[in-house]
N, C-alpha and C positions, 0 to 999 in steps of 0.2 A: 079330152084331157080332164081328169078328175081334179077337183079343187084340193083334195088332201095331198095328192102327189106334188102339186105346185107349192103348197105350204111347206112340205118337207124339203123340197129343193131350195126354197127361199131361206129356211132356217139353216140348212147346210152351208149355203152361200154366205150368210151372215157370220157363221162361226169361222169359216175359212178366211174370209176377208179380214175379220178382226184379228185373227192370228197373224196373218201377213202384215197387217198394219202395225200391230204391236211390235213385231220383230223389226220392221223398218224403222219405227220410231226409236227403239232401243239402240239400233245401230247408228242412227243419225245423231242422237243426243248423248251418246256415251262419252265422246271425247269432250264436248263442250258441256260445262255445268249449267245446263239450261233449266229454267224454272218449270214447274209442273204445268203452268198455263201454256207455255210454249210447246211442251210435249203433247198436251191435249189438243192444241190447234193443229200440230203436224199430224197426229193420229187421226183426227176427224177429217182432215183434208185427204189423206191417203185412203181412209176408209170410204169416204164418199165417192171418190174417183173410181176405186176398184169396184165398189158395189154397183155404181151406175153402169159401168162397162159390162160387168157380168150379168146384171139383170137385163140389159138390152139384148145380150147374146141369148139368154134363156128365153126371153119373150119372143124373139124372132124365130127360134127353133120350133115353137108350138104353132 
């Protein structure tokens, strides 16, 4: 496994996970007028969870 391929996969995962997390955060906080700090906390929680799950899947496949 080349290191450059792994780096490309990790960058793609970060982009995908951040898009999903952003959409989830928007959907959750749209109804309630939540503060920016609350949105950041929800975003980081969703991002961390998804990134951890996807990275463990990627690392097990190699």
